LOMIFI-67440 format. One record per atom (N, C-alpha, C, O): y negated, z negated, x negated; atom name. Coordinates in pm, 1 decimal. Example, Ala and Ser with C-alpha at 12.3 -4.5 7.8 and 13.67 -1.06 7.14 Angstrom:
(pt (569.0 -780.0 -1319.0) N);
(pt (450.0 -780.0 -1230.0) CA);
(pt (330.0 -780.0 -1320.0) C);
(pt (331.9 -846.5 -1423.6) O);
(pt (225.0 -708.0 -1285.0) N);
(pt (106.0 -714.0 -1367.0) CA);
(pt (-3.0 -787.0 -1290.0) C);
(pt (-113.8 -803.9 -1340.9) O);
//
This chain:
(pt (-8945.9 -9060.4 -7501.4) N);
(pt (-8828.4 -9116.6 -7560.4) CA);
(pt (-8867.0 -9191.1 -7687.2) C);
(pt (-8954.3 -9147.7 -7762.3) O);
(pt (-8802.2 -9300.9 -7709.2) N);
(pt (-8830.1 -9386.2 -7823.6) CA);
(pt (-8796.9 -9314.2 -7954.5) C);
(pt (-8853.4 -9346.3 -8059.0) O);
(pt (-8705.4 -9217.3 -7948.8) N);
(pt (-8663.4 -9146.0 -8069.4) CA);
(pt (-8781.9 -9074.9 -8134.6) C);
(pt (-8790.7 -9071.0 -8257.4) O);
(pt (-8872.5 -9019.0 -8055.6) N);
(pt (-8987.6 -8951.0 -8112.6) CA);
(pt (-9081.2 -9050.5 -8181.8) C);
(pt (-9143.6 -9017.6 -8282.7) O);
(pt (-9090.6 -9168.9 -8128.6) N);
(pt (-9170.3 -9271.8 -8194.6) CA);
(pt (-9110.7 -9309.6 -8328.3) C);
(pt (-9183.4 -9330.2 -8425.5) O);
(pt (-8977.9 -9319.0 -8334.3) N);
(pt (-8909.9 -9349.9 -8460.2) CA);
(pt (-8928.4 -9234.7 -8558.0) C);
(pt (-8949.4 -9258.3 -8677.0) O);
(pt (-8921.3 -9112.0 -8511.3) N);
(pt (-8939.7 -8995.8 -8598.3) CA);
(pt (-9080.9 -8993.2 -8656.8) C);
(pt (-9098.8 -8965.1 -8775.3) O);
(pt (-9179.9 -9022.2 -8574.5) N);
(pt (-9317.3 -9026.4 -8623.2) CA);
(pt (-9335.5 -9139.6 -8723.6) C);
(pt (-9400.7 -9121.8 -8826.5) O);
(pt (-9279.0 -9253.7 -8694.3) N);
(pt (-9284.6 -9368.0 -8785.0) CA);
(pt (-9219.2 -9334.2 -8918.4) C);
(pt (-9275.7 -9363.0 -9023.9) O);
(pt (-9101.5 -9273.9 -8915.2) N);
(pt (-9029.8 -9238.7 -9037.8) CA);
(pt (-9107.2 -9136.2 -9119.7) C);
(pt (-9114.2 -9147.5 -9242.1) O);
(pt (-9164.6 -9037.4 -9054.3) N);
(pt (-9241.5 -8935.7 -9126.2) CA);
(pt (-9363.4 -8997.6 -9194.4) C);
(pt (-9392.1 -8967.9 -9310.3) O);
(pt (-9434.4 -9083.0 -9122.4) N);
(pt (-9551.5 -9149.0 -9181.7) CA);
(pt (-9511.1 -9239.7 -9296.8) C);
(pt (-9580.5 -9246.1 -9398.3) O);
(pt (-9399.5 -9309.8 -9281.9) N);
(pt (-9353.7 -9398.4 -9387.5) CA);
(pt (-9314.8 -9319.1 -9512.6) C);
(pt (-9350.9 -9356.9 -9624.1) O);
(pt (-9241.2 -9209.4 -9493.9) N);
(pt (-9201.7 -9128.3 -9609.0) CA);
(pt (-9322.5 -9068.3 -9680.4) C);
(pt (-9327.7 -9067.6 -9803.4) O);
(pt (-9418.5 -9018.7 -9604.9) N);
(pt (-9539.8 -8964.4 -9665.5) CA);
(pt (-9615.1 -9074.6 -9739.9) C);
(pt (-9666.5 -9051.4 -9849.3) O);
(pt (-9621.8 -9193.8 -9681.4) N);
(pt (-9688.5 -9305.2 -9746.0) CA);
(pt (-9620.6 -9348.3 -9874.5) C);
(pt (-9687.6 -9376.7 -9973.8) O);
(pt (-9488.0 -9353.4 -9873.6) N);
(pt (-9413.8 -9391.7 -9994.4) CA);
(pt (-9433.5 -9287.9 -10104.5) C);
(pt (-9454.7 -9323.6 -10220.4) O);
(pt (-9426.7 -9161.1 -10069.3) N);
(pt (-9447.0 -9054.9 -10168.1) CA);
(pt (-9588.7 -9061.0 -10224.1) C);
(pt (-9608.5 -9049.4 -10345.0) O);
(pt (-9687.7 -9079.3 -10136.1) N);
(pt (-9826.4 -9088.0 -10181.4) CA);
(pt (-9848.7 -9212.6 -10266.5) C);
(pt (-9921.8 -9207.3 -10365.4) O);
(pt (-9786.8 -9324.7 -10229.7) N);
(pt (-9800.3 -9447.6 -10307.6) CA);
(pt (-9736.7 -9436.0 -10445.0) C);
(pt (-9791.6 -9485.4 -10543.5) O);
(pt (-9621.0 -9370.9 -10452.1) N);
(pt (-9556.4 -9348.0 -10581.5) CA);
(pt (-9640.8 -9255.1 -10668.5) C);
(pt (-9655.4 -9278.1 -10788.6) O);
(pt (-9695.8 -9150.9 -10607.9) N);
(pt (-9781.0 -9057.6 -10682.6) CA);
(pt (-9907.0 -9128.1 -10732.4) C);
(pt (-9950.3 -9105.4 -10845.4) O);
(pt (-9965.6 -9212.8 -10649.3) N);
(pt (-10084.4 -9287.4 -10690.2) CA);
(pt (-10051.5 -9383.8 -10804.0) C);
(pt (-10130.5 -9398.5 -10897.2) O);
(pt (-9936.6 -9449.2 -10797.3) N);
(pt (-9893.1 -9537.7 -10904.6) CA);
(pt (-9873.6 -9462.5 -11035.0) C);
(pt (-9915.5 -9509.5 -11140.7) O);
(pt (-9810.3 -9346.2 -11028.4) N);
(pt (-9790.4 -9264.5 -11148.4) CA);
(pt (-9923.6 -9214.9 -11203.0) C);
(pt (-9941.2 -9204.7 -11324.4) O);
(pt (-10016.2 -9184.5 -11114.9) N);
(pt (-10147.3 -9134.9 -11156.4) CA);
(pt (-10225.1 -9239.3 -11236.2) C);
(pt (-10294.5 -9205.7 -11332.2) O);
(pt (-10213.4 -9365.9 -11196.0) N);
(pt (-10287.0 -9470.8 -11268.6) CA);
(pt (-10201.6 -9537.7 -11375.3) C);
(pt (-10247.3 -9631.3 -11440.9) O);
(pt (-10077.5 -9491.1 -11393.9) N);
(pt (-9993.1 -9540.8 -11501.2) CA);
(pt (-9916.5 -9668.1 -11470.1) C);
(pt (-9883.1 -9743.4 -11561.5) O);
(pt (-9887.8 -9693.8 -11342.5) N);
(pt (-9812.6 -9811.3 -11301.9) CA);
(pt (-9679.3 -9764.2 -11246.0) C);
(pt (-9674.4 -9669.3 -11167.8) O);
(pt (-9572.1 -9829.8 -11285.6) N);
(pt (-9441.2 -9791.5 -11232.8) CA);
(pt (-9413.8 -9867.2 -11103.3) C);
(pt (-9319.9 -9946.4 -11095.4) O);
(pt (-9494.8 -9842.7 -11004.0) N);
(pt (-9479.2 -9909.5 -10875.3) CA);
(pt (-9543.7 -9824.0 -10767.4) C);
(pt (-9622.7 -9733.8 -10795.5) O);
(pt (-9508.4 -9854.5 -10645.1) N);
(pt (-9569.3 -9791.2 -10530.3) CA);
(pt (-9700.8 -9862.7 -10503.6) C);
(pt (-9702.8 -9982.2 -10474.0) O);
(pt (-9809.6 -9789.3 -10514.3) N);
(pt (-9942.1 -9848.8 -10498.1) CA);
(pt (-10000.1 -9807.4 -10363.5) C);
(pt (-10049.4 -9695.6 -10348.6) O);
(pt (-9994.2 -9896.4 -10266.6) N);
(pt (-10056.6 -9872.0 -10137.2) CA);
(pt (-9979.6 -9783.1 -10043.9) C);
(pt (-10036.3 -9734.4 -9946.1) O);
(pt (-9852.0 -9759.6 -10069.7) N);
(pt (-9774.1 -9670.6 -9983.2) CA);
(pt (-9763.0 -9720.3 -9841.1) C);
(pt (-9770.6 -9641.3 -9746.9) O);
(pt (-9744.9 -9850.7 -9824.0) N);
(pt (-9733.4 -9907.9 -9689.5) CA);
(pt (-9866.8 -9894.0 -9615.4) C);
(pt (-9869.5 -9860.3 -9497.0) O);
(pt (-9975.3 -9919.9 -9684.9) N);
(pt (-10107.2 -9906.5 -9622.3) CA);
(pt (-10139.1 -9763.1 -9586.7) C);
(pt (-10194.5 -9736.0 -9480.2) O);
(pt (-10104.3 -9670.3 -9676.0) N);
(pt (-10126.6 -9528.5 -9647.5) CA);
(pt (-10045.6 -9486.2 -9525.6) C);
(pt (-10096.0 -9414.5 -9439.1) O);
(pt (-9921.0 -9530.2 -9518.5) N);
(pt (-9836.4 -9495.8 -9404.2) CA);
(pt (-9892.2 -9554.7 -9274.8) C);
(pt (-9891.4 -9489.0 -9170.7) O);
(pt (-9940.7 -9679.5 -9281.9) N);
(pt (-9995.3 -9743.4 -9162.9) CA);
(pt (-10120.2 -9669.1 -9114.1) C);
(pt (-10135.0 -9643.7 -8994.6) O);
(pt (-10208.7 -9634.8 -9206.0) N);
(pt (-10329.1 -9561.4 -9166.2) CA);
(pt (-10294.8 -9423.5 -9111.3) C);
(pt (-10354.6 -9378.6 -9013.6) O);
(pt (-10199.1 -9356.9 -9173.6) N);
(pt (-10157.0 -9225.9 -9125.1) CA);
(pt (-10098.7 -9235.8 -8984.6) C);
(pt (-10128.1 -9152.8 -8898.6) O);
(pt (-10016.0 -9337.7 -8961.6) N);
(pt (-9957.2 -9356.5 -8829.0) CA);
(pt (-10065.4 -9383.8 -8724.9) C);
(pt (-10060.5 -9329.5 -8614.5) O);
(pt (-10162.4 -9467.0 -8759.3) N);
(pt (-10271.2 -9494.7 -8665.1) CA);
(pt (-10353.2 -9370.2 -8637.7) C);
(pt (-10390.7 -9344.6 -8523.2) O);
(pt (-10381.6 -9292.6 -8741.0) N);
(pt (-10460.2 -9170.1 -8721.5) CA);
(pt (-10386.2 -9068.1 -8636.0) C);
(pt (-10444.1 -9008.3 -8545.3) O);
(pt (-10258.2 -9048.7 -8665.5) N);
(pt (-10181.6 -8948.3 -8591.7) CA);
(pt (-10157.9 -8991.4 -8447.2) C);
(pt (-10170.9 -8910.7 -8355.1) O);
(pt (-10123.1 -9118.8 -8427.5) N);
(pt (-10090.9 -9161.8 -8291.2) CA);
(pt (-10214.7 -9174.7 -8202.9) C);
(pt (-10203.9 -9167.3 -8080.5) O);
(pt (-10331.6 -9193.6 -8262.7) N);
(pt (-10453.9 -9208.0 -8183.3) CA);
(pt (-10545.6 -9087.0 -8191.2) C);
(pt (-10657.1 -9090.0 -8139.2) O);
(pt (-10499.7 -8981.0 -8255.3) N);
(pt (-10582.8 -8863.0 -8273.2) CA);
(pt (-10602.6 -8789.7 -8141.0) C);
(pt (-10507.3 -8764.8 -8067.0) O);
(pt (-10726.5 -8756.2 -8113.2) N);
(pt (-10755.7 -8679.1 -7992.4) CA);
(pt (-10754.2 -8529.9 -8021.7) C);
(pt (-10751.8 -8449.3 -7928.7) O);
(pt (-10755.7 -8490.9 -8150.5) N);
(pt (-10755.3 -8348.7 -8183.7) CA);
(pt (-10615.9 -8288.1 -8173.0) C);
(pt (-10601.4 -8166.5 -8160.7) O);
(pt (-10512.7 -8373.3 -8177.7) N);
(pt (-10375.8 -8322.3 -8163.3) CA);
(pt (-10341.1 -8323.4 -8015.2) C);
(pt (-10323.8 -8429.4 -7955.0) O);
(pt (-10331.2 -8206.8 -7958.5) N);
(pt (-10303.2 -8193.8 -7815.1) CA);
(pt (-10154.6 -8164.9 -7795.0) C);
(pt (-10113.1 -8049.4 -7785.1) O);
(pt (-10077.0 -8269.9 -7789.3) N);
(pt (-9934.1 -8254.6 -7766.0) CA);
(pt (-9904.3 -8279.6 -7619.4) C);
(pt (-9957.4 -8372.9 -7559.3) O);
(pt (-9821.0 -8197.4 -7563.6) N);
(pt (-9780.1 -8215.4 -7425.3) CA);
(pt (-9658.2 -8306.9 -7424.4) C);
(pt (-9544.4 -8260.1 -7426.5) O);
(pt (-9682.8 -8436.4 -7421.2) N);
(pt (-9575.0 -8534.2 -7427.6) CA);
(pt (-9546.9 -8589.8 -7289.4) C);
(pt (-9637.8 -8612.0 -7209.3) O);
(pt (-9420.7 -8611.5 -7263.7) N);
(pt (-9383.3 -8678.3 -7141.0) CA);
(pt (-9420.1 -8826.1 -7148.6) C);
(pt (-9453.9 -8876.9 -7255.4) O);
(pt (-9413.4 -8893.3 -7036.8) N);
(pt (-9450.7 -9034.8 -7032.3) CA);
(pt (-9358.2 -9120.6 -7119.6) C);
(pt (-9404.5 -9212.0 -7187.9) O);
(pt (-9228.1 -9091.1 -7117.4) N);
(pt (-9133.0 -9167.9 -7198.4) CA);
(pt (-9156.9 -9144.9 -7347.5) C);
(pt (-9147.1 -9238.4 -7427.0) O);
(pt (-9187.8 -9021.9 -7385.5) N);
(pt (-9214.6 -8991.3 -7525.7) CA);
(pt (-9340.8 -9061.8 -7572.9) C);
(pt (-9341.6 -9122.0 -7680.3) O);
(pt (-9445.7 -9055.2 -7495.0) N);
(pt (-9571.0 -9121.6 -7531.5) CA);
(pt (-9553.9 -9272.4 -7541.9) C);
(pt (-9611.7 -9335.5 -7630.3) O);
(pt (-9474.5 -9330.9 -7451.9) N);
(pt (-9452.5 -9474.8 -7459.6) CA);
(pt (-9367.9 -9511.0 -7581.1) C);
(pt (-9386.1 -9618.9 -7637.5) O);
(pt (-9276.0 -9424.1 -7623.0) N);
(pt (-9198.0 -9448.4 -7744.3) CA);
(pt (-9284.5 -9447.5 -7868.0) C);
(pt (-9268.7 -9532.0 -7956.1) O);
(pt (-9376.9 -9351.4 -7875.3) N);
(pt (-9468.7 -9345.0 -7989.2) CA);
(pt (-9560.6 -9466.1 -7989.5) C);
(pt (-9587.0 -9523.1 -8095.4) O);
(pt (-9609.2 -9505.8 -7874.4) N);
(pt (-9695.1 -9623.6 -7865.9) CA);
(pt (-9619.2 -9749.6 -7906.3) C);
(pt (-9673.6 -9833.9 -7977.6) O);
(pt (-9495.8 -9763.4 -7862.4) N);
(pt (-9414.9 -9880.1 -7896.5) CA);
(pt (-9396.3 -9891.7 -8046.7) C);
(pt (-9420.7 -9998.0 -8103.7) O);
(pt (-9353.1 -9783.4 -8112.4) N);
(pt (-9326.2 -9791.5 -8255.6) CA);
(pt (-9454.1 -9798.5 -8336.5) C);
(pt (-9453.4 -9853.4 -8446.7) O);
(pt (-9563.8 -9744.6 -8285.5) N);
(pt (-9692.0 -9762.3 -8354.0) CA);
(pt (-9730.9 -9909.2 -8354.9) C);
(pt (-9782.8 -9959.6 -8454.6) O);
(pt (-9705.9 -9977.9 -8244.3) N);
(pt (-9738.2 -10120.1 -8236.7) CA);
(pt (-9641.8 -10204.4 -8319.2) C);
(pt (-9682.6 -10306.8 -8374.1) O);
(pt (-9515.2 -10164.4 -8329.4) N);
(pt (-9416.1 -10242.3 -8403.8) CA);
(pt (-9426.1 -10223.2 -8554.3) C);
(pt (-9384.2 -10310.2 -8630.6) O);
(pt (-9480.8 -10111.1 -8597.7) N);
(pt (-9483.1 -10078.4 -8739.8) CA);
(pt (-9561.4 -10181.4 -8820.3) C);
(pt (-9514.2 -10229.8 -8923.2) O);
(pt (-9677.8 -10213.6 -8774.2) N);
(pt (-9765.9 -10300.2 -8852.3) CA);
(pt (-9703.5 -10436.1 -8880.4) C);
(pt (-9695.5 -10473.4 -8997.5) O);
(pt (-9658.7 -10512.8 -8781.2) N);
(pt (-9604.2 -10644.4 -8816.8) CA);
(pt (-9474.8 -10638.9 -8897.1) C);
(pt (-9453.8 -10723.0 -8984.6) O);
(pt (-9388.7 -10543.2 -8869.9) N);
(pt (-9260.3 -10537.8 -8940.2) CA);
(pt (-9279.6 -10499.7 -9086.3) C);
(pt (-9229.6 -10568.9 -9175.0) O);
(pt (-9350.2 -10392.2 -9112.6) N);
(pt (-9363.5 -10343.8 -9249.4) CA);
(pt (-9453.7 -10435.6 -9331.6) C);
(pt (-9427.2 -10457.2 -9449.8) O);
(pt (-9557.8 -10488.8 -9272.5) N);
(pt (-9643.7 -10581.0 -9346.1) CA);
(pt (-9566.7 -10708.2 -9381.4) C);
(pt (-9585.8 -10763.5 -9489.8) O);
(pt (-9480.6 -10755.1 -9292.4) N);
(pt (-9398.9 -10872.2 -9323.9) CA);
(pt (-9302.0 -10842.1 -9438.4) C);
(pt (-9280.1 -10926.8 -9525.0) O);
(pt (-9244.2 -10722.3 -9439.1) N);
(pt (-9155.4 -10686.0 -9548.9) CA);
(pt (-9231.3 -10676.3 -9680.3) C);
(pt (-9182.3 -10722.0 -9783.6) O);
(pt (-9349.0 -10618.0 -9677.8) N);
(pt (-9428.6 -10606.2 -9800.6) CA);
(pt (-9475.5 -10742.8 -9847.2) C);
(pt (-9480.0 -10768.1 -9967.6) O);
(pt (-9510.5 -10831.1 -9755.1) N);
(pt (-9555.6 -10965.2 -9793.0) CA);
(pt (-9443.0 -11042.6 -9859.2) C);
(pt (-9466.5 -11117.8 -9953.7) O);
(pt (-9320.3 -11024.8 -9810.3) N);
(pt (-9206.0 -11093.5 -9871.3) CA);
(pt (-9187.2 -11047.7 -10015.1) C);
(pt (-9161.8 -11129.9 -10103.1) O);
(pt (-9199.2 -10919.7 -10039.9) N);
(pt (-9185.7 -10867.9 -10175.5) CA);
(pt (-9295.9 -10922.6 -10265.1) C);
(pt (-9270.5 -10956.4 -10380.7) O);
(pt (-9416.7 -10931.4 -10213.5) N);
(pt (-9528.5 -10982.2 -10292.9) CA);
(pt (-9508.9 -11128.2 -10328.2) C);
(pt (-9543.1 -11169.6 -10439.0) O);
(pt (-9454.3 -11207.7 -10236.5) N);
(pt (-9430.3 -11349.7 -10263.3) CA);
(pt (-9324.9 -11365.8 -10371.4) C);
(pt (-9340.8 -11447.8 -10461.8) O);
(pt (-9217.6 -11288.6 -10362.9) N);
(pt (-9112.2 -11296.3 -10464.4) CA);
(pt (-9168.3 -11258.8 -10601.6) C);
(pt (-9138.7 -11325.4 -10700.8) O);
(pt (-9248.0 -11153.9 -10607.6) N);
(pt (-9307.8 -11112.5 -10735.3) CA);
(pt (-9404.8 -11217.6 -10786.5) C);
(pt (-9409.4 -11244.2 -10906.6) O);
(pt (-9482.4 -11277.9 -10697.1) N);
(pt (-9579.8 -11378.7 -10739.2) CA);
(pt (-9511.3 -11503.2 -10793.3) C);
(pt (-9552.5 -11556.6 -10896.3) O);
(pt (-9407.9 -11549.8 -10725.6) N);
(pt (-9339.0 -11670.9 -10769.7) CA);
(pt (-9270.4 -11647.5 -10904.1) C);
(pt (-9269.5 -11736.2 -10989.4) O);
(pt (-9213.8 -11530.7 -10923.1) N);
(pt (-9146.6 -11503.2 -11050.0) CA);
(pt (-9244.8 -11474.0 -11162.8) C);
(pt (-9207.4 -11480.5 -11279.9) O);
(pt (-9369.9 -11442.0 -11129.8) N);
(pt (-9469.5 -11409.5 -11232.4) CA);
(pt (-9537.2 -11532.1 -11290.8) C);
(pt (-9586.5 -11526.6 -11403.5) O);
(pt (-9540.9 -11641.0 -11218.5) N);
(pt (-9605.5 -11760.7 -11271.9) CA);
(pt (-9686.5 -11832.3 -11166.1) C);
(pt (-9703.3 -11784.5 -11053.9) O);
(pt (-9735.9 -11948.0 -11205.0) N);
(pt (-9805.0 -12033.7 -11109.2) CA);
(pt (-9945.5 -11985.6 -11074.4) C);
(pt (-9995.6 -12017.6 -10966.6) O);
(pt (-10009.6 -11910.8 -11161.4) N);
(pt (-10146.2 -11865.1 -11132.9) CA);
(pt (-10149.3 -11776.1 -11008.9) C);
(pt (-10239.8 -11787.8 -10926.2) O);
(pt (-10051.4 -11687.8 -10995.8) N);
(pt (-10045.5 -11600.4 -10878.5) CA);
(pt (-10020.9 -11681.2 -10751.9) C);
(pt (-10079.0 -11651.5 -10647.5) O);
(pt (-9935.5 -11783.1 -10759.8) N);
(pt (-9906.6 -11867.1 -10643.3) CA);
(pt (-10031.0 -11945.0 -10603.1) C);
(pt (-10062.6 -11954.1 -10484.5) O);
(pt (-10101.9 -12001.3 -10700.6) N);
(pt (-10224.1 -12077.7 -10671.4) CA);
(pt (-10331.1 -11986.3 -10611.6) C);
(pt (-10397.9 -12024.2 -10515.3) O);
(pt (-10347.8 -11867.0 -10667.5) N);
(pt (-10448.4 -11773.3 -10615.3) CA);
(pt (-10415.4 -11732.4 -10471.7) C);
(pt (-10504.5 -11726.0 -10387.0) O);
(pt (-10288.0 -11704.7 -10444.2) N);
(pt (-10248.8 -11668.3 -10308.1) CA);
(pt (-10268.0 -11781.3 -10210.0) C);
(pt (-10313.7 -11759.8 -10097.7) O);
(pt (-10232.9 -11903.2 -10252.1) N);
(pt (-10250.0 -12020.1 -10165.5) CA);
(pt (-10397.7 -12044.5 -10135.6) C);
(pt (-10434.2 -12073.1 -10021.5) O);
(pt (-10481.7 -12033.4 -10236.6) N);
(pt (-10625.6 -12052.4 -10214.6) CA);
(pt (-10683.6 -11945.7 -10122.0) C);
(pt (-10768.9 -11975.6 -10038.4) O);
(pt (-10638.3 -11823.8 -10136.4) N);
(pt (-10686.9 -11717.0 -10047.8) CA);
(pt (-10649.9 -11744.6 -9902.7) C);
(pt (-10730.4 -11721.6 -9812.4) O);
(pt (-10528.3 -11794.0 -9879.9) N);
(pt (-10484.9 -11826.6 -9743.6) CA);
(pt (-10564.9 -11943.8 -9688.6) C);
(pt (-10606.6 -11940.7 -9572.8) O);
(pt (-10587.0 -12046.9 -9769.3) N);
(pt (-10663.2 -12163.1 -9723.6) CA);
(pt (-10807.8 -12127.0 -9690.9) C);
(pt (-10862.4 -12175.0 -9591.7) O);
(pt (-10869.7 -12043.5 -9772.7) N);
(pt (-11007.2 -11999.9 -9744.9) CA);
(pt (-11010.5 -11918.2 -9615.7) C);
(pt (-11102.8 -11932.2 -9535.5) O);
(pt (-10909.7 -11832.9 -9595.8) N);
(pt (-10904.3 -11753.5 -9472.5) CA);
(pt (-10891.6 -11843.2 -9349.3) C);
(pt (-10958.3 -11820.7 -9248.3) O);
(pt (-10806.0 -11944.6 -9358.3) N);
(pt (-10792.7 -12038.4 -9246.6) CA);
(pt (-10922.9 -12113.9 -9222.2) C);
(pt (-10960.0 -12137.7 -9107.2) O);
(pt (-10991.8 -12151.5 -9328.0) N);
(pt (-11117.1 -12225.7 -9314.0) CA);
(pt (-11226.2 -12139.7 -9250.3) C);
(pt (-11316.0 -12192.9 -9185.0) O);
(pt (-11219.9 -12009.6 -9267.9) N);
(pt (-11322.7 -11921.3 -9212.7) CA);
(pt (-11298.3 -11882.9 -9067.3) C);
(pt (-11385.1 -11821.2 -9005.6) O);
(pt (-11185.0 -11916.8 -9011.6) N);
(pt (-11155.7 -11880.5 -8872.5) CA);
(pt (-11259.1 -11939.1 -8775.7) C);
(pt (-11309.0 -11865.0 -8691.1) O);
(pt (-11294.5 -12070.3 -8783.7) N);
(pt (-11396.4 -12120.5 -8691.1) CA);
(pt (-11532.6 -12054.4 -8710.2) C);
(pt (-11604.9 -12032.0 -8613.1) O);
(pt (-11567.5 -12023.5 -8833.8) N);
(pt (-11695.7 -11957.7 -8860.8) CA);
(pt (-11698.4 -11819.5 -8797.6) C);
(pt (-11795.3 -11783.2 -8730.9) O);
(pt (-11593.9 -11743.4 -8818.1) N);
(pt (-11587.2 -11609.4 -8759.7) CA);
(pt (-11578.6 -11614.6 -8607.8) C);
(pt (-11629.1 -11525.3 -8539.8) O);
(pt (-11515.7 -11717.3 -8554.9) N);
(pt (-11507.6 -11733.0 -8410.0) CA);
(pt (-11646.4 -11755.3 -8350.1) C);
(pt (-11680.5 -11698.0 -8246.6) O);
(pt (-11725.4 -11839.1 -8416.3) N);
(pt (-11862.5 -11862.4 -8368.1) CA);
(pt (-11947.4 -11737.1 -8380.9) C);
(pt (-12028.0 -11707.9 -8292.6) O);
(pt (-11930.6 -11662.7 -8489.6) N);
(pt (-12006.7 -11538.5 -8506.5) CA);
(pt (-11967.4 -11435.0 -8403.5) C);
(pt (-12050.9 -11356.1 -8359.1) O);
(pt (-11840.8 -11434.5 -8365.2) N);
(pt (-11792.1 -11337.1 -8269.6) CA);
(pt (-11845.0 -11359.6 -8128.6) C);
(pt (-11854.4 -11265.5 -8049.9) O);
(pt (-11878.9 -11481.2 -8097.2) N);
(pt (-11931.9 -11511.4 -7963.2) CA);
(pt (-12074.3 -11462.4 -7947.5) C);
(pt (-12120.1 -11438.2 -7835.9) O);
(pt (-12144.1 -11447.6 -8058.2) N);
(pt (-12283.3 -11402.4 -8052.1) CA);
(pt (-12377.3 -11519.7 -8025.1) C);
(pt (-12336.3 -11635.7 -8022.6) O);
(pt (-12500.9 -11486.6 -8005.7) N);
(pt (-12601.3 -11589.1 -7980.9) CA);
(pt (-12579.6 -11650.0 -7842.1) C);
(pt (-12543.2 -11579.5 -7748.0) O);
(pt (-12602.1 -11781.2 -7829.9) N);
(pt (-12586.4 -11843.5 -7698.2) CA);
(pt (-12689.6 -11788.8 -7600.4) C);
(pt (-12804.6 -11764.2 -7636.6) O);
(pt (-12647.0 -11770.3 -7477.1) N);
(pt (-12737.9 -11718.4 -7374.2) CA);
(pt (-12823.4 -11831.1 -7320.2) C);
(pt (-12774.7 -11940.2 -7290.7) O);
(pt (-12950.4 -11802.8 -7308.1) N);
(pt (-13044.1 -11905.9 -7261.4) CA);
(pt (-13071.6 -11889.8 -7115.1) C);
(pt (-13148.2 -11967.4 -7057.8) O);
//
């Protein structure tokens, strides 16, 4: 059932937010530091763990798999939107740095593609 996937997603997200807030307080920042990333890693570890032997039905397992796959693009898009708003309101240096990082990443795609193919076969 999809509900179990949502429950697992919610639990990982709450743990990640709490851990991110605690990490922010620990380093003296009034912000959530890495909560989304912590939640994402926790969700990946829990959903792909072979040490947890749960007797799940096929519908339950497919629900967990579905929400594990949906979590990454949805939450990362939400976090990216917040980062853009903060960057634009903070000044032009943050916008320029972010734009340059994206352009360099796009420029490296062909290089990484060639490296990924490996050496040509003779």
